[in-house]
C-alpha positions as CSV (number, residue, x, y, z in Angstrom):
1,M,-3.6,9.9,-11.5
2,N,-7.1,9.6,-9.9
3,T,-8.2,11.6,-6.9
4,E,-7.4,9.2,-4.4
5,T,-3.8,8.7,-5.3
6,K,-3.4,12.4,-5.2
7,T,-4.5,12.1,-1.5
8,L,-1.5,9.8,-0.4
9,T,1.8,10.9,0.4
10,K,4.5,9.7,-1.8
11,K,5.5,7.3,0.7
12,Q,1.8,5.6,0.7
13,R,1.4,5.6,-2.7
14,S,5.0,3.8,-2.9
15,F,3.8,1.3,-0.4
16,V,0.5,0.6,-2.6
17,E,2.9,0.0,-5.5
18,N,5.0,-2.3,-3.5
19,Y,2.3,-4.3,-2.0
20,Y,0.6,-4.8,-4.8
21,R,4.3,-6.3,-6.5
22,T,5.0,-8.3,-3.3
23,R,1.7,-9.1,-1.3
24,K,3.9,-8.7,1.5
25,G,3.2,-5.6,3.8
26,S,6.4,-5.3,6.1
27,L,8.6,-5.6,3.1
28,S,6.5,-3.1,1.1
29,A,6.7,-0.8,4.2
30,R,10.7,-1.2,4.0
31,L,10.9,-0.8,0.4
32,S,8.9,2.6,0.8
33,G,11.2,4.1,3.1
34,Y,9.7,3.0,6.3
35,S,11.8,2.4,9.3
36,E,12.8,-1.4,9.4
37,K,11.9,-1.6,13.1
38,T,8.3,-0.5,12.7
39,S,7.5,-1.6,9.1
40,D,5.3,-4.3,10.3
41,Q,3.0,-1.8,12.3
42,I,3.3,0.7,9.8
43,A,2.3,-1.9,7.2
44,S,-0.8,-3.1,9.4
45,N,-1.9,0.7,9.7
46,L,-1.7,1.4,6.0
47,L,-3.3,-1.7,5.2
48,H,-6.2,-0.6,7.4
49,Q,-6.6,2.9,6.1
50,P,-9.7,3.4,3.9
51,R,-8.0,5.1,0.9
52,I,-5.2,2.7,0.7
53,R,-7.7,-0.6,0.8
54,S,-10.0,1.1,-1.7
55,M,-6.7,1.7,-4.2
56,L,-5.3,-1.9,-3.7
57,K,-8.7,-3.5,-4.1
58,T,-9.3,-1.6,-7.3
59,M,-5.9,-2.6,-8.7
60,L,-6.1,-5.8,-8.0
61,A,-9.6,-6.3,-9.5
62,E,-8.4,-5.0,-12.6
63,V,-6.1,-8.4,-12.7
64,G,-8.4,-10.5,-11.3
65,Q,-7.5,-10.7,-7.8
66,E,-8.8,-9.7,-4.3
67,L,-7.3,-8.2,-1.2
C-alpha cells in the first residue's frame, strides 16, 4: 500500500476500487457505503479530490486507460 492509499479513509479506498471496476461514480459511492440519497454529490466530490484522481489515474494507466 503506497502513501497515497494510506491517507484515504476506508470508504474512500473502497470508492476508488469500486470506481475502477464499474466506472460509475454514484454506484461506486453506494457500494462503498455512502448514502443513496447523496451518492451523486459524494461521487462528484470524491472524483474532484486530487489524491483520489491521482490514484485512479495511476490504476487506469497500468491497464492502458484514462480517467
